[in-house]
C-alpha positions as CSV (number, residue, x, y, z in Angstrom):
1,M,0.0,0.0,0.0
2,S,1.5,3.3,-1.0
3,Q,2.5,5.9,1.6
4,I,1.9,9.4,0.2
5,E,3.1,12.4,2.2
6,T,0.5,15.1,2.7
7,T,0.3,18.4,4.6
8,A,-3.3,17.6,5.6
9,T,-3.8,17.9,9.4
10,F,-6.6,16.3,11.5
11,T,-7.8,17.1,15.0
12,K,-7.8,14.5,17.8
13,P,-10.9,12.2,17.5
14,G,-13.6,12.2,20.2
15,T,-15.0,9.7,22.6
16,L,-18.5,8.5,21.9
17,S,-20.7,7.2,24.7
18,I,-24.0,5.4,24.0
19,Q,-26.0,5.0,27.2
20,N,-29.1,2.9,27.6
21,V,-30.3,3.7,24.0
22,S,-33.5,2.2,22.8
23,K,-35.5,3.0,19.6
24,Q,-39.1,2.3,18.8
25,F,-41.0,3.1,15.6
26,E,-44.7,3.4,14.9
27,S,-45.9,1.0,12.1
28,D,-49.5,0.4,11.1
29,D,-50.7,1.6,14.5
30,Q,-48.2,-0.7,16.2
31,E,-45.0,0.1,18.1
32,V,-42.0,-1.8,16.7
33,S,-38.9,-2.0,18.8
34,A,-35.7,-1.6,16.7
35,L,-33.1,-1.4,19.5
36,A,-33.1,-2.3,23.1
37,K,-30.9,-0.8,25.8
38,I,-27.6,-0.3,23.9
39,N,-24.6,0.6,26.0
40,L,-21.3,1.1,24.2
41,T,-18.2,3.3,24.5
42,I,-16.2,4.0,21.3
43,N,-12.8,5.3,22.1
44,P,-10.8,8.0,20.2
45,G,-9.1,6.7,17.1
46,E,-10.9,3.3,17.2
47,F,-12.4,1.5,14.1
48,V,-15.6,-0.1,15.3
49,I,-17.8,-2.3,13.1
50,F,-21.5,-3.1,13.7
51,V,-22.6,-6.5,12.4
52,G,-25.9,-8.2,12.7
53,P,-28.9,-9.6,10.7
54,S,-31.1,-7.3,8.6
55,G,-33.5,-5.3,10.6
56,C,-31.5,-5.5,13.8
57,G,-31.2,-1.7,14.1
58,K,-27.5,-1.2,13.4
59,S,-28.1,1.4,10.7
60,T,-30.7,3.0,12.9
61,L,-28.0,3.3,15.6
62,L,-25.6,4.8,13.1
63,N,-28.3,7.4,12.1
64,M,-28.8,8.3,15.8
65,I,-25.0,8.8,16.2
66,A,-25.1,11.1,13.1
67,G,-28.1,13.0,14.6
68,F,-30.5,12.1,11.9
69,E,-32.8,10.4,14.4
70,R,-33.3,10.7,18.1
71,P,-33.3,7.8,20.6
72,S,-36.7,6.9,22.1
73,E,-34.8,6.3,25.4
74,G,-31.2,6.9,26.5
75,T,-28.5,9.3,25.5
76,I,-25.7,9.5,23.0
77,L,-22.7,11.7,24.0
78,L,-19.7,12.9,22.0
79,D,-17.0,14.4,24.2
80,G,-19.5,14.6,27.0
81,K,-22.0,16.7,24.9
82,Q,-25.4,15.2,24.0
83,V,-26.0,14.4,20.3
84,T,-29.3,16.0,19.3
85,K,-28.9,16.9,15.6
86,P,-26.5,16.5,12.7
87,H,-23.1,18.3,13.0
88,N,-19.9,18.3,11.0
89,D,-18.1,16.6,13.9
90,R,-20.0,13.5,12.8
91,L,-20.1,12.9,9.0
92,M,-21.6,10.0,7.1
93,M,-20.4,8.1,4.1
94,F,-23.7,6.6,2.7
95,Q,-24.5,3.5,0.7
96,E,-24.9,5.7,-2.3
97,H,-22.1,8.1,-3.1
98,A,-24.5,11.1,-3.1
99,L,-22.1,13.2,-5.2
100,F,-23.5,16.2,-7.0
101,P,-23.6,15.4,-10.7
102,W,-23.4,19.0,-11.8
103,M,-20.1,19.5,-9.9
104,N,-16.7,18.2,-10.9
105,V,-14.6,16.1,-8.4
106,I,-12.7,18.9,-6.7
107,D,-15.9,21.0,-6.3
108,N,-17.7,18.0,-4.7
109,I,-14.9,17.6,-2.1
110,S,-14.7,21.3,-1.5
111,Y,-18.5,21.7,-1.0
112,G,-18.4,20.8,2.7
113,L,-15.7,23.3,3.4
114,R,-17.7,26.4,2.4
115,W,-18.3,27.2,6.0
116,K,-15.0,26.1,7.4
117,F,-13.1,28.4,4.9
118,R,-16.1,30.5,4.2
119,F,-14.4,33.3,2.2
120,N,-11.2,31.5,1.2
121,W,-11.6,29.5,-2.0
122,K,-7.8,28.9,-2.2
123,K,-7.8,27.1,1.2
124,R,-10.8,25.0,0.2
125,K,-9.0,24.0,-3.0
126,Q,-5.8,23.2,-1.2
127,R,-7.6,21.0,1.3
128,A,-9.6,19.2,-1.4
129,R,-6.3,18.5,-3.3
130,E,-4.7,17.0,-0.2
131,L,-7.7,14.7,0.2
132,L,-7.6,13.7,-3.5
133,S,-4.0,12.7,-3.1
134,M,-4.9,10.6,-0.1
135,V,-7.5,8.6,-2.1
136,H,-5.1,8.5,-5.1
137,L,-7.4,10.5,-7.5
138,E,-5.4,13.7,-7.8
139,Q,-5.4,13.4,-11.6
140,F,-9.2,13.4,-11.7
141,E,-9.9,16.7,-9.9
142,K,-11.6,18.2,-13.0
143,A,-13.5,15.1,-14.0
144,S,-17.3,15.0,-14.0
145,V,-19.0,12.5,-11.7
146,H,-20.4,10.5,-14.7
147,Q,-16.8,9.9,-15.9
148,L,-15.9,8.0,-12.8
149,S,-16.2,4.3,-12.0
150,G,-18.2,3.1,-9.0
151,G,-15.1,2.6,-6.9
152,M,-13.8,6.1,-7.8
153,K,-17.1,7.7,-6.9
154,Q,-16.9,6.1,-3.4
155,R,-13.3,7.3,-3.0
156,V,-14.4,10.8,-3.8
157,A,-17.3,10.4,-1.4
158,L,-14.8,9.3,1.3
159,A,-12.6,12.3,0.6
160,R,-15.6,14.6,0.8
161,A,-16.7,13.2,4.2
162,L,-13.2,13.7,5.6
163,A,-12.7,17.2,4.2
164,P,-14.3,19.1,7.1
165,D,-12.1,17.1,9.5
166,P,-14.9,15.4,11.5
167,K,-14.2,13.8,14.9
168,I,-16.1,10.7,13.8
169,L,-16.6,9.2,10.3
170,L,-19.7,7.1,10.0
171,V,-19.7,4.5,7.2
172,D,-23.1,2.9,6.2
173,E,-22.4,-0.1,3.9
174,P,-21.0,1.8,0.9
175,F,-19.3,-1.3,-0.7
176,P,-21.9,-4.0,-1.6
177,A,-22.8,-2.7,-5.1
178,L,-19.1,-2.8,-6.1
179,D,-17.3,-5.8,-7.6
180,A,-15.0,-7.9,-5.4
181,L,-11.7,-6.5,-6.6
182,T,-12.9,-2.9,-6.3
183,R,-14.2,-3.6,-2.8
184,Q,-10.9,-5.0,-1.7
185,K,-9.0,-2.0,-3.1
186,L,-11.3,0.3,-1.1
187,Y,-10.7,-1.8,2.1
188,G,-7.0,-1.0,1.6
189,D,-7.7,2.7,1.0
190,L,-9.9,3.0,4.0
191,Q,-7.3,1.3,6.3
192,E,-4.6,3.6,5.0
193,L,-6.8,6.7,5.7
194,F,-7.6,5.3,9.1
195,T,-4.0,4.8,10.0
196,R,-2.9,8.2,8.7
197,T,-5.7,10.4,10.1
198,G,-6.3,8.7,13.4
199,K,-10.0,9.2,12.9
200,T,-12.7,7.4,14.9
201,I,-14.6,5.3,12.4
202,V,-17.9,3.5,13.0
203,S,-19.1,1.3,10.2
204,V,-22.1,-1.0,9.5
205,T,-21.8,-4.2,7.4
206,H,-23.4,-7.5,6.8
207,D,-20.1,-9.0,5.6
208,T,-18.3,-10.7,8.5
209,R,-15.0,-10.9,6.5
210,E,-15.1,-7.2,5.8
211,A,-15.7,-6.6,9.5
212,A,-12.6,-8.7,10.4
213,C,-10.5,-7.0,7.8
214,L,-11.4,-3.4,8.8
215,G,-12.3,-3.3,12.5
216,D,-10.4,-3.0,15.7
217,R,-13.5,-4.2,17.4
218,V,-16.6,-5.9,16.0
219,V,-19.9,-5.4,17.8
220,I,-22.4,-8.1,17.1
221,F,-26.1,-7.5,17.3
222,S,-29.0,-9.8,17.8
223,G,-32.1,-9.8,15.7
224,R,-34.8,-7.2,16.3
225,P,-35.0,-5.6,18.8
226,G,-31.2,-5.3,18.4
227,R,-29.1,-5.7,21.4
228,I,-25.3,-6.3,21.7
229,I,-24.6,-10.0,22.2
230,K,-20.8,-10.1,21.7
231,E,-17.8,-7.9,21.1
232,I,-14.8,-9.3,19.3
233,A,-11.4,-7.6,19.4
234,V,-9.3,-7.9,16.2
235,N,-5.7,-7.7,17.1
236,L,-4.1,-8.0,13.7
237,P,-1.5,-5.7,12.3
238,R,-2.4,-3.2,9.5
239,P,-2.7,-3.1,6.6
240,R,-4.8,-6.3,6.5
241,D,-5.3,-8.4,3.5
242,F,-9.0,-9.4,3.0
243,N,-7.9,-12.9,1.9
244,D,-5.5,-13.4,4.9
245,P,-6.3,-16.7,6.7
246,E,-6.3,-14.9,10.1
247,V,-8.9,-12.5,8.8
248,G,-10.9,-15.6,7.7
249,R,-10.6,-17.2,11.1
250,I,-12.0,-14.1,12.9
251,S,-14.7,-13.9,10.2
252,E,-15.7,-17.4,11.1
253,S,-15.9,-16.5,14.8
254,I,-18.2,-13.6,14.0
255,M,-20.4,-15.9,11.9
256,A,-20.5,-18.5,14.6
257,E,-21.9,-15.9,17.0
258,L,-24.5,-14.8,14.5
259,Q,-25.6,-18.4,13.8
260,H,-25.7,-19.2,17.5
261,E,-28.1,-16.3,18.1
262,K,-30.5,-17.8,15.6
């Protein structure tokens, strides 16, 4: 994996505390419980993966961390302050790249910096170019979105999410639609960015091998209502190869916990 020097600087990540969080939804005049009494601390600079069956509430929890939804019960704190709404200290990389098709690559990345460097276009461009270098797309800064492959779009989306220097990067299954080789390249890119920036990253996936490849800690959820049934620490050196037998062994352990819950 290449090591590219950059002048980009990042602030110290924050501590996230999830305290007795539950979530209920109203559906057809019935109350549906999505999550039940989640307690979890995510430490600064940690890469945590949520894994569980469909409908277990893991994406709902990610949305509550982002501030898009509020807990029905309990509290989410970042650096001791309650999360009540979206903020650029917690930014999301979505399943769809969500890039603006009328903007070129560098303008997409610069978009989130319009408030950080409100009157200084030169600083926004400099920051965007640093991030483009980090995702190995510096030669595509003037390209239109429609000219990019699926993997390139997701790398631009990753750079855009990192541009405002959030304390926490939230990643909601952005890889399933990509082919296997592209996914594995993105796993390497994401690990490199994680190592170099020291960001706290919280990600959701259904892929147990992806979880073992990327995470420092894998948090396993039960079926609905989602509750934490197990945490598995992944003490493997980085960068990790998706096809490494040790990654496969941890993936099997995660799968065994999920199957046991059934």
